[in-house]
Each structure stands twice: as C-alpha cells, then as structure tokens.
C-alpha positions as MATLAB code, in Angstrom:
seq = 'XXXXXXXXXXXXXXXXXXXXXXXXXXXXXXXXXXXXXXXXXXXXXXXXXX';
ca = [
      14.903    1.057  -17.322;
      16.153    0.387  -13.847;
      14.685    3.704  -12.726;
      11.241    2.477  -13.796;
      11.648   -0.558  -11.548;
      12.661    1.678   -8.641;
       9.697    4.012   -9.170;
       7.261    1.083   -9.448;
       8.510   -0.362   -6.149;
       8.091    3.018   -4.447;
       4.496    3.207   -5.723;
       3.840   -0.351   -4.502;
       5.163    0.400   -1.018;
       3.143    3.617   -0.804;
       0.040    1.724   -1.930;
       0.599   -0.949    0.700;
       1.207    1.697    3.361;
      -2.067    3.502    2.625;
      -3.888    0.158    2.178;
      -5.042    0.533   -1.402;
      -6.549   -2.412   -3.265;
      -4.480   -1.759   -6.401;
      -1.226   -2.362   -4.533;
      -1.385   -6.165   -4.764;
      -1.861   -6.427   -8.560;
       0.727   -3.695   -9.066;
       3.153   -5.641   -6.846;
       2.713   -8.720   -9.054;
       3.316   -6.637  -12.186;
       6.352   -5.023  -10.561;
       7.816   -8.415   -9.620;
       7.391   -9.546  -13.231;
       9.010   -6.324  -14.528;
      11.898   -6.762  -12.072;
      12.468  -10.322  -13.292;
      12.397   -9.153  -16.930;
      14.941   -6.432  -16.213;
      17.189   -8.799  -14.281;
      17.016  -11.342  -17.105;
      17.967   -8.639  -19.627;
      20.840   -7.217  -17.587;
      22.311  -10.394  -16.106;
      23.985  -11.575  -19.300;
      27.470  -12.089  -17.938;
      29.011  -15.201  -19.545;
      30.989  -16.010  -16.391;
      29.102  -18.574  -14.299;
      28.975  -17.726  -10.599;
      29.203  -21.231   -9.135;
      30.550  -21.147   -5.621;
];
C-alpha cells in the first residue's frame, strides 16, 4: 500500500519534470491517496498533544 503511494509520487514528479498535462490531475489523486493511507495507518490511540 505504501509502495503504491511512493510509486505514484515518483510518476507525478517525473510528469512535472517533463511538463506533461496529466501531472496535475495525477498529483491531486496522489494527494488524496496519501491522505487515505495516512488515515488508515495513523490509528494509534495515544494522542500526540505537545
């Protein structure tokens, strides 16, 4: 799961580097996927209030 996020970000950065039009929508999808994965994996019951 986390590997898919890493691969998507690599594709986004390559797309931005070569100035492709599909990079922007893919970046938005990748941000959403990253937030979904973080929400699924950040289930620690200990609150981190500093």
